[in-house]
C-alpha positions in Angstrom: 263.2 169.5 95.2 264.0 166.4 97.4 264.2 163.1 96.0 261.6 161.3 97.8 262.3 157.8 99.8 259.6 156.0 97.6 260.9 157.5 94.7 264.4 156.3 95.2 263.1 152.7 96.0 261.5 153.1 92.0 264.6 153.3 90.9 266.4 150.8 92.9 263.7 148.0 92.5 264.9 148.3 89.0 268.4 146.4 90.5 266.6 144.1 91.6 264.7 143.3 89.1 267.9 143.5 87.2 269.6 141.0 88.9 266.8 138.7 88.2 265.8 139.0 84.8 269.0 139.4 83.2 269.6 136.3 84.2 267.6 134.4 82.1 270.0 132.3 79.4 271.2 128.9 79.3 271.0 125.6 77.3 270.5 122.4 79.2 268.0 119.3 79.1 264.6 119.1 80.1 264.4 118.6 83.5 262.8 114.7 84.7 260.2 116.7 87.1 259.1 120.1 88.3 258.6 121.9 91.3 255.4 121.2 93.2 255.6 123.3 96.5 257.5 126.8 96.9 258.9 126.8 100.4 259.3 129.8 102.1 262.1 128.8 104.7 263.1 131.3 107.7 266.0 129.6 110.1 263.8 126.0 111.2 260.5 128.0 110.2 259.0 126.7 107.0 255.7 127.2 105.5 254.2 125.9 101.6 252.7 126.4 99.2 251.9 124.3 96.2 252.3 125.7 92.4 248.8 124.2 91.1 247.1 126.5 93.7 249.1 129.7 92.1 248.1 128.2 88.9 244.8 128.4 90.2 244.8 132.0 91.1 246.9 133.3 88.2 244.2 131.3 85.6 241.0 132.4 87.3 241.8 134.1 90.5 240.5 131.0 92.6 241.8 131.4 96.0 241.9 127.4 97.4 242.9 126.4 101.0 246.6 126.8 100.2 246.9 129.6 99.0 243.8 131.5 101.7 246.7 130.8 104.3 248.8 134.1 102.9 245.9 135.6 101.2 244.6 136.6 104.8 247.7 138.7 105.2 247.2 140.8 102.1 245.0 143.3 100.7 243.2 143.2 97.2 245.5 145.1 95.9 248.4 143.2 96.5 246.8 140.2 95.8 245.9 141.7 92.3 249.7 142.5 92.0 250.6 138.9 92.7 248.1 137.2 90.1 249.8 140.1 87.5 253.5 139.7 88.9 252.9 135.7 88.3 251.9 136.1 84.9 253.9 139.2 83.4 255.7 138.0 80.7 259.4 139.5 79.3 259.7 139.2 76.0 263.5 138.2 75.4 265.2 135.9 73.1 266.0 132.4 74.0 269.7 132.3 72.5 270.4 135.9 73.9 269.4 135.4 77.5 271.9 131.7 77.4 274.8 133.3 76.0 274.7 136.1 78.6 274.5 133.3 81.8 277.5 131.4 80.6 279.6 135.3 80.7 281.7 135.9 84.0 279.0 138.3 84.8 275.6 136.5 84.1 277.6 133.8 86.7 277.9 136.4 89.3 273.8 137.5 89.2 273.1 133.7 89.2 275.1 133.0 92.1 273.5 135.7 94.3 270.0 135.0 93.1 271.1 131.0 93.8 271.6 132.2 97.7 268.0 133.2 97.7 266.5 130.5 95.6 267.6 126.6 95.7 266.0 123.5 95.6 265.4 121.0 98.2 268.5 120.6 99.3 269.3 124.3 100.4 272.4 123.7 98.0 272.7 126.6 95.6 270.1 127.3 93.0 272.9 128.6 90.4 272.4 125.4 88.2 268.5 125.1 89.0 267.9 128.8 88.3 269.5 128.4 84.9 267.4 125.7 83.9 264.1 127.4 84.8 264.5 130.1 83.3 266.1 129.0 80.3 263.2 126.1 80.0 260.4 129.3 80.6 261.9 131.3 78.1 261.6 128.3 75.6 257.9 128.0 76.5 255.3 129.2 74.3 253.7 130.9 77.1 257.4 132.9 77.2 259.2 133.4 80.4 256.7 134.6 83.4 257.1 134.0 86.9 254.6 131.2 86.9 256.7 129.1 84.4 260.2 129.7 85.9 258.1 127.7 88.7 256.6 125.2 86.5 260.0 124.7 85.4 262.2 124.4 88.5 264.2 121.2 88.0 263.5 119.9 91.6 260.3 119.0 93.1 260.6 121.6 95.8 261.6 125.5 95.6 262.8 127.0 98.5 262.9 130.5 99.4 265.5 131.7 102.1 263.7 134.4 103.7 266.7 135.2 106.0 269.0 135.9 103.0 266.0 137.9 100.9 266.2 140.1 103.9 269.7 140.8 104.4 269.8 141.8 100.3 266.7 144.2 101.3 268.4 145.7 104.4 271.2 146.3 101.9 269.1 147.4 99.3 267.6 149.8 101.9 271.4 150.7 103.0 271.7 152.3 99.7 268.5 153.9 99.2 269.4 155.8 102.6 272.6 156.3 101.8 271.9 157.6 98.2 269.3 160.0 99.9 271.6 161.1 102.2 274.2 162.1 99.3 271.6 163.5 97.2 270.5 166.2 100.5 274.2 166.9 101.0 274.9 167.7 97.5 271.9 170.1 97.1 273.0 171.7 100.2 276.3 172.2 99.1 274.5 174.0 96.1 272.4 176.2 97.7 275.8 177.2 99.5 277.5 178.1 96.7 274.5 179.9 94.7 273.7 182.3 98.1 277.7 183.4 97.7 277.7 183.9 94.1 277.5 187.5 92.3 276.3 185.4 89.1 273.7 187.8 86.9 272.2 184.2 85.8 269.5 186.7 83.9 272.2 187.7 81.5 273.3 184.8 80.9 272.5 182.9 77.5 270.8 179.9 76.9 273.4 177.1 76.0 270.5 174.8 75.7 269.6 176.5 72.6 272.2 175.6 69.0 274.8 177.8 68.4 275.1 179.6 65.4 277.6 177.7 63.5 276.5 175.4 60.1 278.5 171.6 60.5 279.2 168.7 58.3 279.4 165.1 59.5 282.2 163.2 58.0 283.1 159.1 59.0 286.6 157.8 59.0 286.8 154.4 59.1 290.4 154.2 60.5 291.9 150.7 61.4 294.8 150.2 64.0 297.0 147.1 62.3 298.7 146.7 66.1 295.6 145.3 67.6 293.6 142.5 66.6 290.0 142.1 66.9 288.0 139.3 66.9 286.0 140.2 63.6 288.7 141.7 61.6 287.9 143.6 59.0 289.9 144.5 55.3 289.3 147.9 54.0 289.7 148.2 50.2 293.1 149.7 49.2 290.7 152.5 47.1 289.4 153.6 50.5 289.2 157.1 50.5 288.6 160.2 53.0 285.0 162.0 53.4 286.7 165.1 51.9 287.3 163.3 48.3 291.3 163.1 48.8 293.0 159.4 48.6 294.5 159.1 51.8 297.5 156.6 51.4 297.4 153.2 53.9 297.7 152.7 57.0 295.5 155.6 57.8 292.0 154.1 56.6 293.5 150.7 57.0 293.7 149.7 53.3 294.8 146.5 52.8 295.2 145.9 56.7 293.6 144.0 59.4 293.6 145.0 62.6 290.9 147.2 65.2 288.7 149.1 63.3 287.7 152.0 64.5 284.8 154.1 62.9 284.9 158.1 63.5 282.4 160.3 62.6 283.5 163.6 62.7 281.0 166.9 63.1 283.0 170.0 61.4 281.7 173.1 61.9 281.7 175.5 58.7 284.3 178.4 60.2 285.6 181.5 58.2 288.8 180.6 56.4 290.3 183.3 58.6 288.9 181.7 61.9 291.7 180.3 64.4 291.6 175.8 64.2 288.7 174.9 65.7 289.4 173.1 69.2 288.6 169.1 69.3 286.3 167.2 71.4 286.2 163.8 71.8 282.7 161.3 72.7 283.6 158.2 74.2 280.1 155.7 73.9 279.5 153.7 76.9 278.9 150.1 76.8 276.3 148.3 74.4 276.2 152.0 72.6 277.9 153.4 69.5 278.7 156.5 68.1 274.6 157.5 67.4 274.0 157.9 71.3 275.5 161.3 71.3 274.9 162.7 68.1 272.9 165.1 69.8 275.6 166.4 71.6 278.1 166.5 68.8 275.7 168.3 66.8 275.4 170.9 69.3 278.8 171.4 70.3 279.5 172.0 66.3 277.6 174.6 66.7 279.6 176.4 68.9 282.9 176.3 66.8 284.2 172.3 68.2 285.2 170.2 65.8 283.6 166.9 67.3 285.1 163.2 66.9 283.6 160.3 67.5 284.8 156.8 67.8 283.3 153.8 68.1 285.2 151.1 70.3 284.8 148.0 68.6 285.2 145.7 71.8 282.7 147.1 73.8 279.6 148.6 71.3 276.1 147.7 70.5 277.0 145.4 68.1 279.6 143.6 70.3 276.2 142.9 72.6 274.7 142.0 69.3 277.8 139.0 68.5 277.2 138.3 71.9 273.4 137.7 71.7 274.3 135.8 68.1 277.1 133.4 69.8 279.7 134.9 68.3 281.5 136.8 71.8 282.0 135.0 75.0 280.7 137.9 77.5 280.1 141.7 77.0 283.4 142.8 77.1 286.9 141.6 77.2 289.3 143.0 80.4 291.2 144.3 77.3 288.9 146.9 76.5 290.0 148.8 79.8 293.3 149.5 78.0 291.7 149.7 74.5 289.4 152.2 75.0 292.1 155.0 76.3 294.3 153.4 73.1 291.6 154.1 70.9 291.3 158.0 71.9 294.7 158.3 71.3 295.0 156.4 68.0 291.4 159.0 66.4 294.0 161.6 67.9 297.2 160.4 65.7 295.4 159.6 62.4 293.4 162.6 62.5 296.7 164.8 62.8 298.3 162.7 60.0 294.5 163.5 58.0 294.8 167.1 58.6 298.6 167.2 57.2 298.0 165.2 53.8 294.5 167.0 53.1 294.4 170.5 52.1 291.3 171.1 53.4 291.6 170.4 56.8 294.8 172.2 56.8 294.8 174.7 59.8 291.2 174.0 60.4 291.6 171.6 64.1 294.0 172.5 66.9 294.6 169.0 68.2 296.7 169.9 71.2 293.7 171.1 72.9 291.4 168.3 73.2 288.8 168.1 75.5 287.2 163.9 76.0 283.5 163.7 77.0 282.5 159.9 77.7 279.7 157.8 79.1 279.8 154.6 81.6 283.0 152.6 80.7 283.6 156.1 78.2 283.1 157.9 81.3 286.2 155.5 82.5 287.8 156.0 79.1 287.9 159.6 79.6 289.4 159.9 83.2 291.6 157.5 82.3 293.1 159.5 79.4 293.2 162.0 81.5 295.5 160.7 83.6 293.9 158.5 86.2 295.7 154.9 85.8 294.2 151.3 86.2 294.3 150.6 90.5 295.2 146.7 90.7 295.3 146.7 94.3 292.0 148.7 94.6 290.3 146.2 92.4 291.9 142.8 94.5 290.3 144.5 97.3 286.9 145.7 96.1 286.0 142.1 93.9 286.3 139.7 96.8 282.8 139.7 97.3 280.9 140.1 94.0 278.1 137.9 94.9 277.0 140.1 97.4 277.0 143.3 95.9 274.3 145.6 94.7 276.6 147.7 92.5 275.7 146.1 89.0 279.4 147.8 87.7 281.7 146.2 90.1 280.5 143.0 86.8 282.6 144.9 84.4 285.1 146.5 86.4 285.9 143.7 87.9 287.0 142.0 84.7 290.0 144.1 85.0 291.5 142.0 87.2 292.8 139.7 84.9 294.9 142.2 82.6 297.8 141.7 81.7 300.7 143.3 83.5 302.3 145.9 83.1 300.3 148.2 81.3 301.1 150.7 79.0 300.1 154.9 79.6 297.3 155.6 78.9 297.3 159.1 79.7 297.4 161.6 76.5 298.9 165.0 77.2 296.5 166.5 74.3 293.6 165.7 76.7 293.3 169.6 78.3 289.9 168.7 80.3 287.2 166.1 80.5 283.6 165.5 81.7 282.8 162.0 82.5 278.8 160.8 82.7 277.8 158.3 85.1 281.5 157.1 85.3 282.4 153.8 86.4 285.3 154.4 89.1 285.6 152.8 92.8 287.2 149.8 91.7 289.4 150.3 88.6 290.6 153.6 89.7 289.9 153.9 93.2 291.2 157.4 95.4 294.8 156.9 94.0 294.1 157.0 90.4 291.8 159.3 90.5 293.9 162.0 92.8 296.6 161.6 89.9 294.5 163.5 87.4 295.5 167.7 86.8 293.4 168.5 84.4 289.5 170.6 84.8 287.5 168.2 85.5 283.0 167.2 85.6 281.3 164.7 86.8 277.8 164.0 86.2 275.6 161.4 88.7 272.1 160.7 88.4 270.7 159.7 92.1 268.6 157.1 90.4 271.4 155.2 88.6 271.5 151.5 89.7 273.7 150.3 87.2 276.8 152.5 88.4 275.2 153.9 92.0 276.1 157.8 92.2 277.0 157.5 96.0 280.2 155.0 95.6 280.9 155.8 91.7 280.7 159.4 91.4 279.9 161.3 94.0 282.3 160.0 96.4 284.9 159.7 94.2 284.6 163.3 93.1 285.9 164.1 96.5 289.0 162.4 95.6 289.9 164.4 92.9 292.8 166.7 93.5 292.7 168.9 90.4 292.0 172.8 91.0 289.0 172.9 88.8 286.4 170.2 89.8 282.6 170.1 89.2 280.0 167.3 90.7 277.0 167.7 88.6 273.5 165.9 90.4 270.7 165.0 88.1 268.0 163.9 90.8 266.0 161.7 89.1 268.3 160.7 86.7 269.3 157.3 85.6 272.4 155.5 83.9 270.6 155.9 80.5 268.8 159.6 81.2 271.4 161.2 79.1 271.2 158.7 76.1 269.6 158.7 72.5 269.5 155.3 71.5 266.8 156.0 68.4 269.2 155.5 65.6 270.9 152.7 66.9 270.8 150.3 64.6 272.1 147.4 67.3 270.4 148.8 70.2 268.6 147.1 72.6 265.4 149.0 73.6 264.9 149.6 77.3 261.6 149.8 79.6 260.6 152.9 79.9 260.9 152.4 83.8 264.6 151.8 83.3 265.5 154.8 81.2 263.4 157.1 83.5 261.3 160.4 83.3 261.7 163.1 80.4 265.1 162.0 78.9 265.2 165.1 77.2 265.5 167.2 80.0 269.1 165.7 81.0 269.9 165.5 77.2 269.7 169.3 77.4 271.8 169.5 80.6 274.7 168.2 79.0 274.4 170.2 76.3 274.7 173.4 77.9 277.0 172.4 80.4 279.4 171.0 77.9 279.1 173.7 75.3 280.3 175.9 78.9 282.8 173.9 80.3 284.6 172.8 76.8 284.6 176.9 76.2 286.1 177.8 79.2 288.5 175.3 79.5 289.4 173.7 75.7 288.0 176.7 73.5 289.7 179.1 76.4 287.5 181.4 76.8 286.5 182.5 79.9 283.4 184.5 79.8 281.5 180.9 80.1 283.0 180.3 83.3 279.9 182.2 85.1 277.7 179.3 83.5 279.7 176.9 85.2 278.3 177.5 88.7 275.3 176.6 91.1 273.4 179.7 90.1 273.0 178.8 86.3 272.6 175.1 87.1 269.6 176.3 89.3 268.3 178.3 86.5 268.1 175.8 83.9 267.2 173.3 86.6 263.7 171.5 85.3 261.0 168.9 87.2 261.1 165.9 87.7 265.0 165.8 87.0 265.9 169.1 89.2 269.8 169.7 88.3 272.6 170.7 91.1 275.8 172.4 90.2 278.7 172.7 92.6 282.5 172.9 92.5 283.7 172.1 96.4 282.6 168.6 98.4 284.9 167.8 100.8 285.5 164.0 102.0 284.7 165.0 105.8 281.5 167.0 104.2 280.8 163.3 102.2 281.3 161.4 105.0 279.3 163.4 107.9 276.7 163.4 105.3 276.3 159.9 104.7 276.6 158.7 108.3 274.2 161.5 109.5 276.7 162.9 112.1 280.4 164.1 112.8 282.8 161.3 111.7 286.0 160.5 110.9 286.7 160.0 106.9 286.1 156.0 105.7 285.0 154.9 102.3 281.7 153.9 101.3 281.7 150.0 100.1 281.3 149.4 96.8 
């Protein structure tokens, strides 16, 4: 099933909504005036409509002479939609918005919006938009488009149609590129399927739970060598969940530093069994260790020991700290280093724990480790697998952030501020990785990804408006040089399709339109493919390789999120498919 153009437009429309609605957060004095007219400007041509006309229409459907000029160009359905848009209320926290828009990411979004919405003077609308948004959010009627117009701090508000059309054209280009790239992957999967001799009907269903029971334990690890904004001291009586006292600094007794809680899911294997292979799961920005608990449980049921650390500088609690005013931005640049170091630190400490705890001795194989991560966690997985931060690529990709539709660059480009030189982030114990919706194009680039030598699976969704599939996953897949590589595409999948935030205490709820349809299907895909991939490359069970085939991907594919799995996609195939012609290799601009 090929994705339709309207379907892709629906997903990417939310990118525009994000640009417009994630920027509501400032604190400034009440303006002495409010907008009376909205001017629609295109070059030397300009028309206006009074705010009072829009208010009357929103209130009781009155179309006065002012609005009638425009109403003649729309049908009844469009006019009804206009009324809905004018009064649609966004439930946001005033302090939360103000905090976000003083972050570097928030200011970039405001500058982008300020190119389209301007005061009468035609200057940037950056400050005026910020004023209108915060005052509208503070209004008893809430944050609505009509309230934003009422609170705009100049007599007139000008909409630059030419700039709007430029943005629309860029969005159209991204939609078309995504559609073509989707077709390239679908065709490649069909070709691989035709060449395979996999007896799919003889394969089991890895979406189903495995044979082992498991138990969950929490390790409150602290790295005293790295500081945290909110240092915490664990009591000297801290014990491991297995009941044996663990000496400091293993559990951070009476020390301060970077607190890294880790959930350990341990399968109940027979005493004579070989040590369990270990999988580390790295959550994304604004998530926590509960986000992929479903996957940790599933992997444990197949005999894997699963470690799920929480990255304190980029978790859900950090997002709450931003909202509460105790953090200055969503994530510090240092997180690009701290996250991979978290993985290494956790593995080191668990090694010590195994040695110190008789009940664990011989039960974990910490020299054969797999890592799975999503979004920022996808970057983390790629980094510990050997992809270094690419400062040169960052400098090239981050020159013109105000014009990008790739929202992930707002995070990636913070890595420019990292101090140099950087420590080595690769961990030789990591033998295979899965990166779901990873952010890659600027912070790693082709040189970085080409250094990965371990088996790698990249999972993408063509409805991802945060880290667009074309620039962040599909093209980067062509840069991989490792022999065993896999690209999994979930048609209609978004940046949030594989997440389960139902148990996250600090999670911020997302609209269903943002999450996308039937996320349970996407989670089932991840369950099955993670088992197949890690059984093959971490547990060293080659019989599972048949599951890593285009045929098996097709067999478990479900509507409305069809699945395609491929192993081969060259730079030329990608470039020609994106262009719709035969051409020389080029890099799609992020």
